N, C-alpha and C positions, 0 to 999 in steps of 0.2 A: 242304589236308594239313597235319597236325599230326604231328611226330615227338615223343613223350615219352621224356626222357634216364632211366638207371638202370632200366632196367625201367617205366616207369611209377611208381616211387615208391610212394607209398600209393593211387596209385589202384584198382589190383586189390581193393584192401580197402576201399573207399569206395563200390564198385559197388551193394551193397546199401543201403546209407543215403543215398545219392542217391536211389534208387528209392524207398525208403522214405518219406525227407521231401519229396521230390517230388510222392508222391503225396498228402501231405498239405497242402501249401503252394500256395493259390489262385495261379494267375496263374504256376506253373513247371509245367510240363507235362512232368517227366522221363517219366512213366508207369512201367511195369511195368517190373520185375527184368529181364525179356528185352529191353525198348526200351533199357536203359539199358547192355546188356551188348553187344547189337547195335551200339550208336552207339562205345561203346569198341573193341570191334574193329574197326571202320573207322579207326582211328588205327593210326599206326607208333611203334615202342617200340625204342628202342637199348638195348643191354646192356651196356654200359659198368659194369662193376665189378659187374654183376650175374651171379654165378656161383655162387650156394649154389643147390642144391637147392630148399628151398622157396620160391624169389625166383624161381625160374625157373619150377617150379609155379603159382605164382601168376599171372605174365604168360601162360603158356600157356591158363590156364584162363578171360583175357578176350580174349586175340589169335590168330589163327591164326600159324601161323611163317612164312607170308608175308609178315605186316607186323612180324616181327623184324629188327634191324640191328644189325650189329657197331659196336660205336662204342668210344671209347678215353679220352676226354677228355684228349689231348695236347695242348697242353703239362703240364696241370692235375694229370692224374692218370698222370702218366709215370714215377714213384718218385722214390726219392732222386736229387740231383746224381749221385753217384756210381753210379748204377747206371740209366742212362737204358732206359726202354722195359720196366722191371722190370713194371709191371702189365698191359702188352699183351702179354708174354709169359706172365703168368699165366690170364689170359683166354684165349688161346689152347691152353694146355695143360689148363684145367678144362672149356671148353666141351663138349667130346667125351663129359666124365663124367658131366654131368646131364642125359641123356636124348634127346640129339636123334639123328638117325639121320645117315649120312655127306651124303645129299643135303640134308637140313635144314641140315646146318653149311655145306653149299657155297652153300646160298642165303643165310643169314644171312650169313654172310663176304661176297658181293659181288651175288649175282643179283636179292635183294630191294630191293636201291639201285639197281641198273641198271633195274628196274620203277618207282621211284619218280622217279629223275633219268636219264632214256635217256641224255642225253649222255655218261654214266660209262659204256656200254657200247662207245658209240665210242671213249671214250679208253682203254679195256680194250686196243683192238686195237693201238693204237700202241706199245705196249710191246713 
């Protein structure tokens, strides 16, 4: 199981290139665009600092919401020293504004991670 950070970065934009070049390269059986996107949909993508509508649209085009995870990059993406948690707060404020339903936000916040890491479900009950 793989988790790609930051909404997969360039992965959503490379899917068609992998399919096209893979179909032309001997010994590289990437196959069709449908096969490539099916494979990409099997990975997980954290949404660290991926709160712009075009970025969200790109990752949603290749992965179902069940494969999206909340990510923070803490301590690296935590904001200036005098404003700890700034980027996390920004993500929490912006994610509801980019087209996710309430149920999808709940899944992204914790539910999808509990499926991927079942021990988190037990840890959440101890709070």
